[in-house]
LOMARKOL-183206 format. One record per residue (C-alpha): x, y, z; residue number from 0. Coordinates in steps of 0.001 Angstrom, whole numbers, plus 500000, padded with zeros to 6 digits. Layout:
// LOMARKOL-183206
[pt [X,Y,Z],NUM]
...
This chain:
// LOMARKOL-183206
[pt [514644,513681,283306],0]
[pt [513198,517206,282664],1]
[pt [510498,516056,279832],2]
[pt [509675,512630,282518],3]
[pt [508795,515378,285357],4]
[pt [506745,517516,283005],5]
[pt [504845,514496,281661],6]
[pt [504137,513416,285364],7]
[pt [503192,516710,286524],8]
[pt [500427,517125,283524],9]
[pt [499421,513538,284144],10]
[pt [498812,514201,287818],11]
[pt [496939,517546,286980],12]
[pt [494815,515902,284577],13]
[pt [493944,513139,287364],14]
[pt [493030,515904,289756],15]
[pt [490937,517613,287243],16]
[pt [489134,514821,286525],17]
[pt [488624,513843,290097],18]
[pt [487124,517370,290787],19]
[pt [484976,517104,287886],20]
[pt [483527,513706,288774],21]
[pt [482853,514958,292552],22]
[pt [481187,518034,291193],23]
[pt [478971,516144,289193],24]
[pt [477505,513906,292058],25]
[pt [476235,517305,293867],26]
[pt [474652,518043,290608],27]
[pt [472941,514903,289715],28]
[pt [471683,514066,293449],29]
[pt [471238,517615,295353],30]
[pt [470286,517265,299004],31]
[pt [468507,519963,300616],32]
[pt [468408,519949,304638],33]
[pt [466198,521901,307509],34]
[pt [466831,521761,311188],35]
[pt [465065,523368,314078],36]
[pt [465670,522540,317919],37]
[pt [464638,523507,321461],38]
[pt [465636,522433,324812],39]
[pt [463954,518773,324257],40]
[pt [464214,517752,320544],41]
[pt [465913,518208,317337],42]
[pt [463805,518039,314124],43]
[pt [465712,517580,310515],44]
[pt [464022,517155,307252],45]
[pt [466022,515978,304078],46]
[pt [464744,515876,300769],47]
[pt [466795,514161,297742],48]
[pt [466783,515654,295324],49]
[pt [465022,518790,295427],50]
[pt [464362,519274,291685],51]
[pt [461720,516113,290355],52]
[pt [460174,515311,287385],53]
[pt [456440,515204,287165],54]
[pt [456667,511630,286425],55]
[pt [458961,510564,289382],56]
[pt [459403,511027,293051],57]
[pt [461609,512605,295455],58]
[pt [462766,510945,298780],59]
[pt [462050,512448,302000],60]
[pt [463647,511707,305245],61]
[pt [462625,513337,308452],62]
[pt [464830,512725,311741],63]
[pt [463566,513523,315358],64]
[pt [466425,513532,318044],65]
[pt [465543,513690,321761],66]
[pt [468214,515789,323316],67]
[pt [466910,515073,327292],68]
[pt [465670,511885,328718],69]
[pt [461819,511840,328817],70]
[pt [461793,512274,332663],71]
[pt [463505,515720,332318],72]
[pt [461038,517445,329781],73]
[pt [459765,520774,331085],74]
[pt [456452,520067,329748],75]
[pt [454099,517343,328487],76]
[pt [454733,516712,324900],77]
[pt [452148,515690,322514],78]
[pt [454031,512786,320483],79]
[pt [452343,513885,317458],80]
[pt [454225,514694,314163],81]
[pt [452692,516672,311240],82]
[pt [454157,516413,307734],83]
[pt [452550,518098,304397],84]
[pt [453022,518522,301135],85]
[pt [452220,521594,298019],86]
[pt [452395,520287,294659],87]
[pt [452240,517046,295552],88]
[pt [451707,514254,298191],89]
[pt [453790,512311,300691],90]
[pt [453376,508874,300546],91]
[pt [454712,507673,303786],92]
[pt [456684,504275,304087],93]
[pt [457820,504331,308090],94]
[pt [454493,504777,309918],95]
[pt [451007,504375,309948],96]
[pt [449255,507840,309445],97]
[pt [447115,508972,312353],98]
[pt [444859,511192,310471],99]
[pt [445405,512715,306774],100]
[pt [448928,514218,307813],101]
[pt [449735,513291,311081],102]
[pt [451321,510385,312979],103]
[pt [452523,509208,316092],104]
[pt [456148,509019,317046],105]
[pt [455896,507740,320624],106]
[pt [458248,504824,319814],107]
[pt [461130,507146,319967],108]
[pt [463349,505864,323064],109]
[pt [463204,507630,326412],110]
[pt [466902,508149,326608],111]
[pt [469091,511250,325367],112]
[pt [470385,510982,322131],113]
[pt [467437,508856,320836],114]
[pt [466674,508837,317135],115]
[pt [463394,508139,314968],116]
[pt [463713,508409,311378],117]
[pt [460583,508665,309120],118]
[pt [460701,507805,305269],119]
[pt [458342,508997,302880],120]
[pt [458162,509891,299165],121]
[pt [457334,513098,297283],122]
[pt [454756,512238,294618],123]
[pt [454469,515428,292322],124]
[pt [450533,515876,291539],125]
[pt [450008,516689,287632],126]
[pt [447645,515652,284911],127]
[pt [448925,513818,281866],128]
[pt [446886,514214,278543],129]
[pt [447993,511740,275731],130]
[pt [446595,514093,272794],131]
[pt [448852,516285,270812],132]
[pt [451858,514122,271436],133]
[pt [451361,513965,275555],134]
[pt [452069,516788,277968],135]
[pt [451467,517879,281284],136]
[pt [448996,520405,282931],137]
[pt [447313,521136,286233],138]
[pt [450792,521320,288129],139]
[pt [452672,523343,290641],140]
[pt [456236,524439,289354],141]
[pt [457161,525172,293059],142]
[pt [456253,522508,295873],143]
[pt [456972,522762,299842],144]
[pt [457242,519973,301965],145]
[pt [456798,520448,305956],146]
[pt [457256,518698,309067],147]
[pt [456430,519740,312617],148]
[pt [456771,518452,316037],149]
[pt [456511,520120,319449],150]
[pt [456585,523488,318329],151]
[pt [459454,522859,316037],152]
[pt [458945,523666,312151],153]
[pt [460954,522608,309230],154]
[pt [460161,523333,305440],155]
[pt [462134,522939,302068],156]
[pt [460925,524050,298654],157]
[pt [461204,521850,295917],158]
[pt [461166,522494,292060],159]
[pt [458589,520397,289850],160]
[pt [460254,519992,286167],161]
[pt [458080,518806,283265],162]
[pt [460121,515566,282005],163]
[pt [461756,515637,278348],164]
């Protein structure tokens, strides 16, 4: 009976170690970073996934704008224009038509409190690739930055750019 208990304990221990290593490996493979800023009227959140991107790949960028009060309760006029920008690459906007090179209207957010507007984009690293001598990347930044601004709220996240193997 004692031998069976020892075998069961070892198997349970191995199972828990395996589960722990699997859950940790997911965080390593797809690290998500987030930055949030809020005022009395709105909350602005920027997320990137992953925060490390190969020069021949892209990173998912998501911005959430949450209304905290009803539109009629705003203490001052709000320009419903959001700005987004990137250093070390470009943002390929998926959700909205761009008003200018880096801004777009967010007037489609509902007037009710707890309304949410979601903006989806891809961060595309900027670099030059040479096919000579086996191929290599140049003209790129090792560290990039993604920013979003709305109604005096500013959020930003660094992004690491790496050469593919």
